[in-house]
C-alpha positions in Angstrom: 109.7 96.5 59.0 108.9 93.0 60.3 112.4 92.6 61.4 112.4 95.8 63.3 109.1 94.8 65.1 110.6 91.4 65.9 113.8 93.0 67.3 111.7 95.4 69.4 109.4 92.7 70.8 112.3 90.5 71.7 114.0 93.4 73.4 110.9 94.2 75.5 110.4 90.5 76.4 114.0 90.2 77.4 113.8 93.3 79.6 110.6 92.0 81.3 112.3 88.7 81.9 115.5 90.1 83.2 113.9 92.8 85.4 111.0 90.8 86.8 110.7 92.8 90.0 110.5 96.1 88.1 107.8 94.6 85.8 105.7 93.6 88.8 106.2 96.8 90.7 105.2 98.9 87.7 101.8 97.2 87.9 101.6 97.9 91.6 102.7 101.5 91.0 99.8 102.3 88.6 97.4 100.4 90.8 98.3 102.5 93.9 98.1 105.7 91.8 94.6 104.8 90.5 93.4 103.8 94.0 94.8 107.1 95.5 93.1 109.2 92.8 89.8 107.4 93.0 89.7 107.7 96.8 91.1 111.3 96.8 88.5 112.6 94.4 85.8 111.5 96.7 82.4 109.9 96.5 80.6 113.2 95.8 82.2 113.4 92.3 81.2 109.9 91.5 77.6 110.4 92.4 77.2 112.5 89.3 80.2 111.2 87.3 80.3 107.4 87.3 83.7 106.0 88.4 83.8 103.9 85.2 84.6 107.0 83.2 87.5 107.8 85.4 88.8 104.2 85.0 88.7 104.5 81.2 90.3 107.9 81.6 93.2 106.4 83.6 93.7 103.8 80.8 93.8 106.5 78.2 96.2 108.6 80.3 98.6 105.8 80.7 98.7 105.3 77.0 99.4 109.0 76.5 102.3 108.7 79.0 103.8 105.8 77.0 103.6 107.9 73.8 105.1 111.1 75.2 107.8 109.7 77.5 109.0 106.9 75.3 109.6 109.1 72.2 111.7 111.5 74.3 113.6 108.7 76.1 114.3 106.9 72.8 116.0 110.0 71.3 117.8 110.9 74.6 119.1 107.3 75.0 120.3 107.0 71.4 122.0 110.4 71.6 123.6 109.5 74.9 125.1 106.3 73.7 126.1 107.9 70.3 123.9 105.8 68.0 121.3 108.4 67.1 123.2 109.5 64.0 123.6 105.8 62.9 119.8 105.2 63.1 119.1 108.4 61.1 121.4 107.2 58.3 119.7 103.8 58.1 117.4 102.9 55.2 114.3 103.1 57.3 115.2 106.2 59.2 114.3 107.2 62.7 110.6 108.1 62.4 109.3 104.5 61.7 111.5 103.1 64.4 110.0 105.6 66.9 106.5 104.5 65.8 107.3 100.8 66.1 108.8 101.2 69.5 105.9 103.2 70.8 103.3 100.8 69.5 105.2 97.8 71.1 105.3 99.7 74.4 101.6 100.5 74.1 100.9 96.7 73.7 102.8 96.0 76.9 100.9 98.9 78.7 97.6 97.4 77.4 98.5 94.1 79.2 99.5 96.0 82.4 96.3 98.1 82.4 94.2 95.1 81.8 95.5 93.6 85.0 95.1 96.9 86.9 91.6 97.5 85.5 90.5 94.0 86.6 91.8 94.7 90.2 90.1 98.1 90.3 86.8 96.7 89.1 86.9 94.2 92.0 88.1 96.8 94.6 85.6 99.5 93.7 82.8 97.3 92.3 82.8 99.1 89.0 80.1 98.3 86.5 80.2 98.9 82.7 76.4 99.2 82.4 75.2 101.0 79.2 78.7 101.3 77.9 79.5 99.6 74.6 83.0 98.0 74.7 83.3 98.4 70.9 82.8 102.1 71.3 85.4 102.2 74.0 88.0 100.4 71.9 87.2 102.5 68.8 87.5 105.8 70.6 90.7 104.8 72.3 92.2 103.6 69.0 91.4 106.9 67.3 92.7 108.8 70.3 96.0 106.9 70.0 96.4 108.4 66.5 96.4 111.8 68.2 98.8 110.6 70.9 101.2 109.5 68.2 101.0 113.0 66.7 101.8 114.4 70.1 104.7 112.0 70.6 106.3 113.3 67.3 105.9 116.8 68.6 107.8 115.7 71.8 110.4 113.9 69.6 111.0 117.0 67.5 111.5 119.2 70.6 113.9 116.6 72.0 116.1 117.0 68.9 116.6 120.7 69.8 116.4 120.8 73.7 117.9 117.3 74.3 116.1 116.6 77.6 112.3 116.9 77.8 111.5 115.0 81.0 110.2 118.0 82.8 107.9 119.0 79.9 106.6 115.5 79.3 105.8 115.2 83.0 104.0 118.6 83.0 102.0 117.7 79.9 101.2 114.3 81.3 99.8 115.7 84.5 97.8 118.3 82.7 96.3 115.6 80.5 95.4 113.6 83.7 93.7 116.3 85.6 92.5 119.0 83.1 91.1 117.2 80.1 88.1 115.4 81.6 89.8 112.0 81.8 89.5 111.6 85.6 87.9 114.7 86.9 84.7 116.1 85.2 85.4 119.4 83.5 82.2 120.8 85.0 84.0 121.3 88.3 87.1 122.9 86.7 87.6 126.6 85.7 85.8 127.5 82.4 89.1 128.4 80.7 90.4 124.8 81.3 87.3 123.5 79.5 88.2 125.5 76.3 91.8 124.4 76.4 90.7 120.7 76.7 88.9 120.9 73.4 92.2 120.9 71.5 93.2 117.6 72.9 91.9 114.2 71.7 91.4 113.0 75.2 88.4 115.2 75.9 86.7 113.9 72.7 87.6 110.3 73.5 85.7 110.4 76.8 83.0 112.4 75.2 82.4 109.7 72.5 82.3 107.1 75.2 79.8 109.1 77.3 77.7 110.4 74.4 78.3 108.3 71.3 77.3 110.0 68.1 78.7 110.4 64.6 79.5 114.0 65.2 81.5 113.3 68.3 83.5 110.5 66.7 84.2 112.7 63.7 85.4 115.5 65.9 87.7 113.0 67.7 89.1 111.9 64.4 89.6 115.5 63.2 91.4 116.5 66.4 93.6 113.4 66.3 94.6 113.9 62.6 95.4 117.6 63.3 97.8 116.5 66.0 99.4 114.0 63.6 99.9 116.8 61.0 101.2 119.3 63.6 103.4 116.6 65.2 105.0 115.8 61.8 105.5 119.5 61.1 107.3 120.1 64.4 109.3 116.9 64.0 110.6 117.8 60.5 111.3 121.4 61.4 113.3 120.4 64.6 115.0 117.5 62.8 116.3 119.9 60.0 117.3 122.4 62.7 119.4 119.7 64.5 121.0 118.4 61.3 121.8 122.0 60.2 123.5 122.7 63.6 125.4 119.4 63.4 124.2 118.3 66.8 122.7 114.9 66.0 125.0 113.2 68.5 125.1 116.0 71.1 123.6 115.3 74.5 
């Protein structure tokens, strides 16, 4: 396991070093997106919904993007180059490798979002008054558990449908705009509010805004449910792919 982590970290560092311009532009990309969303949502929203919650929501959203997109791209890439079947037959198997790669990418995204957040705090004069940093970190970490579960769902579907870019994009944008991460649910249709309850993102922000044992327990339960469901979808789709003999099909 340590060797896999070391290999993955070295690979990421090598890519960042080789493609320096892309690394810098990825930070600029998310910075411009955040600025555009914050300006586009308007000051009227932030009068009743502090912008600091939207900043935290953007961080959580970026982490969810990493989980969803990377799992799909890992399987698509390995299938395309013909190494997916080889990884499946290794002693460790594919599932832990997906987990390690996603966690390493999350660490890189944490660094990127730290830089972006600092710039946004300066640009928009954002204050973290009455918000406990420990609560923020705890809620995000628990939410990441749910994201991992969602990523295994995406991975499983990729086994069967091969390309999941359109679906991961659709899910990603739904998470951004319709789970209370950036835009308060109070201004969205009521049906959207009910749908958002099944995602850990709603409960993550809810814990940060109104910390209580009940809220954090609900966040944990929802996250664990996604892990269980993600593993079920993953195993079902994996067996379906193996049975059909399409582990190297792309």
